[in-house]
N, C-alpha and C positions, 0 to 999 in steps of 0.2 A: 266867250263861252263856246264850246264846240257844239255844232249842229247835232241834233238827235238823228238816228236812223229813222227816216220818214216813212217806213213801211211796216205793216203788221202781217202776221201769217193769215192766210185765207184758207180755203179748203184744201185738204191733203188727199192725195191718191198714191197707191202703190205703183210707182213707175216701172220697177223691175223686180220680179220675184222668181223663185225657182224652187222646185221640190228636190232638186238633186244636189244643189250647192248652197253653201252659206255665202251671202253677198255682203260686200262692204264698200265703202267710199261712194263717190258720185260726182264726177266732174263732167259737165255738159257744155257742148258747143253747137251753135247752129251753123251749118256749112253744107254746101253741095246739095241744098234743097231739103235737108232733114236735120233733126236734132240727134246729136251723137253723144251717147253716154259712155264714159270710160270708168270702169269700176273694177273691184277685186272680187275674186271668188276662189273657193276650195271645196272639195267634196264634203257634202253634208254627213256622210257616213263616218268621217273622221272626227266629228264634233267641232265645237267652237273652240273654247279655251285658248291655248297658245298656237293653234294651228294657222292663224293668219300669219304667223312669224315663219313658219315652216313650209306651208304648202299652198301659199297664195299665188295667183297669177292674174295679170290685168287683162281685161276683156273689153271689147267694144260692142255696143248695142245701138240700135237706131229706133226712131219713132217719127211719125209725121207731126206730133204735137208735143209741147214740152212735158205735159202730164203723163204721157205714155199711153198704152203700155209699150215699153221698149223691147225690141226683139234682138236676141243674140246674133252677132255676125261672125265674130272670130276671136281667138286668143291673140292679143297684140304682143305681149311680153311673156313668153313661156320660160321655163328653166333653160339654161344654155351652158351649164357646166360650172363645177365647183371653183374653178380657177378665176372666174370673174367675180367682182365684188357684189354683183347682183345675180349671180349664176343660179341660185337655188330658190329664190323668192322675190316677187315683185308686188308692190302694194302702194297705196296713197297716190293715185294718179292725179295730175293737174294738167288739163289740155289747154293749150293756147295757140292763137294764130297770129302770124306776122309776115307780111311781105311775101306771100305765096307759099309759105311753109307752115306746117303744123308741129308744134313743140310739145312733147309729152314729158313733163317732169314727174318724178316718182321716187319712192324709196325701194331700194333693193338690198339684199344681203345674201351671204353664203354661209355655209356651215359644213363640218365634216361628220362622219358617223352615219347611222342609219337614217333613212327618211321616215318620220313617224307617221303612222296611219291611224292612230288613236290618241286621245288626250292622255290616257294612262301611261303612254310611252314618253312623255315629256316631263321631266322634273324641273322644279324652279331654277336650279343651278344651271342646267343646260339652257333653258329659256333665257336667263339673264345674260349668259355668255353670247347667244346669238343676238339678243336685243342690242348689245353693245357694238354689233357689226353693221347696224343700219346706216346706209349711206344715200345721199340724194343722186340720182342719175337723171339722164336726159336721153331721149330718143326722138328723131326728127323724120318727118315724112313730107312728100310733096303732095299727097292726097290721103284722105282718111281711109280710103279703100286700098291703099298701097302699103308698102313695107315701111315700118318704123325702124330706122337705123340707129342702134344704140352707141353711145360713147363707151369705151372700154374702161374709163376711169371715173370716179365720182366728180360731181361738179364742186363739191365743197367737203373737205375733210375736217374731222374734229381737231381741236388744238390740244396743246399738252395739258398736264393736270394742274397747271397754274391758272387755267381759265375755266369759266362756268360751263363751256360746251366742249368738254374733253371726252365725252363718251360717245355721242352719235351725232349725225345730221339726218333729220327726218321731217315728215310732214311738210313738204314744200308747198307754198302757194305764191304765184308769181304774177306781177303786173308788168306788162310790156307797154311802154310809152310810145307815142306816135313816131318819135325818132329812133325807135329801137332800144333806147336805154331800158334795162331790165332790172327789176327789184324783186328779190326773193325773201320772203319770211320763212324761217325754219324753226324747228323745235330741238331742244337738247336739254341736258342736265349735268351736273358735275359728279354725281355718284349714284349708286344704286339707292332707290327710295328718295333721292334728292328732289328738290322742287323743280317742276317742269317749267321751262321758260322759253321765250321766243327771241330769236336774233334776226338780223337783217343783212343781207349780202347784195351786192350790185355788180352788174357787167355792162359793158358798153353795147352789147347786142345780145339777143336771146340764147346764143350758144357760145357766148364769149367766156372769158375767164372771170369767175366770180371772186370778189373779195369782200370781207366784212366792211360794213360802213361804220361800225363802232365796236369796241372791245367788249362793252357791257350789253347785257340783254335789254331789249325794249320792255316797257311796262314793269318797271322795277317796283317791288313791294317790300316793305319792312317785315311782313308777316310770312313766314316760310310755308304756311298752309294755303297761300294763294297761288295755286297751280293754274297755269293757262296752257291750252293746246288747241289743235285743230283750227289754225288761222285761215281765213280767206281774205286775201288782199286784192284791191282794185284801185285804179286811178280815175278820179272824177275830173275829166278834162275841163269841163265848164268852170268848175270851182278851183281847179289847180290844187286838189287835196288827194292825199293817199287815204283810203278808207279801209278799215279793218274790222271784220267780225271774228271773234274767237270764242272758244268754249270756256266757261268758268268751271274749272275742274278742282275746285276747292276741296281740301282734305280735312280730316279729323273733325268734322262737325263745324268747320268755319263757315260763316255766312258768305265769304267770298266777295266778289265784285258786285254780284247782282242780288244777293240774299238767298239764292237757292242753287244747289249743285245742278250742273247740266244745262243751265241756260246759256244763251250766247250773248255776248256784250259787244258794244259798238264803240270804236275810237277812231280818231282821224289825226292826220299829221301833215305838215307842210314839206318835210324832208324825208319821210319814212323812217325817222330815227326817234324823234320826240313825239310820241303819240299821247293824245289827251283823251281820256275816257269821257264818254258823254255824261252829262248830269243825270239823265235818265237812261242808264246804260243798256237795258234789256233789248236785244235785237230779235230773239225768239225765246220760246219756252218749250218744254216737253209736252204741252197740252196740244192735242191735235183734233181739229174739226174735219171729219171725213166727208167725202162727197155723198155717201149714202145716208148722212144725217147723224151718225153716232159720234161720240167723242171718246177720246182716250188720253191717258197720261202715259207716254212712252217711258220705259226704264232708260233708254238712251236715245238721244238724237246726236250724231257724231258726224264729223267731217262736212260741216256745212259748206255749200257752194251756191253761187248765184249765176243766173243768165240775165242779160240786159236787152232793152229794145234799142232801136236805131238812134235814140236820143241819149242813150246812156243810163236810162233808168232801170233799176232791177224789176223783173217781172215775176220770177219764180225762184224758190229756194229749194235746195236739195239736201238730203240727209241720209246717212246709213242709220238703220234702226232695225228692230226686230221685236219678236214676242218671246217671253221667258219670265221666270219667277222673279228675277231681280237683275240690276245692271250687270252687263257682261256675261249673263247666263242665259243662253238663247235656245229655244227650240227650232227657230228659223229666223232668218234675217232677210231684209229687203231694202230697196231704195225708195225713200219717200220724196215726192214732189209736193210742195206747198205753193199755191198761187199767192203772190203778194198783193196786198191792198194798201193803197196810199193812205196815210193818216190824214184826217181832216184837221 
């Protein structure tokens, strides 16, 4: 039987918030004496909607504590020209460190036509066209305060229409092993409205040539309404296990993996291909206990990520979330940090 995720959500705090920008994502690393948060943003005046796909840029913020507040430092991956695969939009950061270098994995895309500045300027047809241009990129730096140098080509391209991942490569989450071997979980689907699935790719080093480890997606389900996304992958060196938390994105009223839409579930694997979902799968729920004592059920908790102590135990969990009338309709967004408590 697979081990359960041995931690539960503790108190939550708003790690990063802004009046002027919608914020999304949240990948944190401790280095150079501080906690460094890489996230996405775009102007609040543009609205939420599809603007994460047209106007997002990846930023860097810092804090002296995991919980924050984090303070904006700089834009890391701005627009750089339509001719690049990631030239018009960057999103979904995943920051990792190995052997003296920092590796920033992310999703980028490009598009033609006008740059929209309001949700009313983006119709579904155009949004779907740009959605299908999402590709995983990589930028590398010697220091978190230095320049991140981007590759000019994606790390992993979609395959042809005979495969399940023929539309996009996106939502990267990466585990770098002590010897540099690098595993990456990514998201894709076969068609518009198709089931969201996860695949796995491998490289001999963090900036190496990535190849798929298997033709089929991991976590295969017979029910097409079992959608999964927002993976967070890590390697438990003590137990020699690949560990995965992902979002239960079940559709059409399905109870999904956890019994409730928007929960996170836990799974683990010996080879990063054959994942077994925990018997008690829930790793997090949308129920938050805040440091000021109040409680809330968030419409969304997205893009889960973890940080770990020196013994490899997770200590804090980060999410993209926000306030609004229903899922994906926000008046404002922010990054949440939840302190983890070890289950007794």
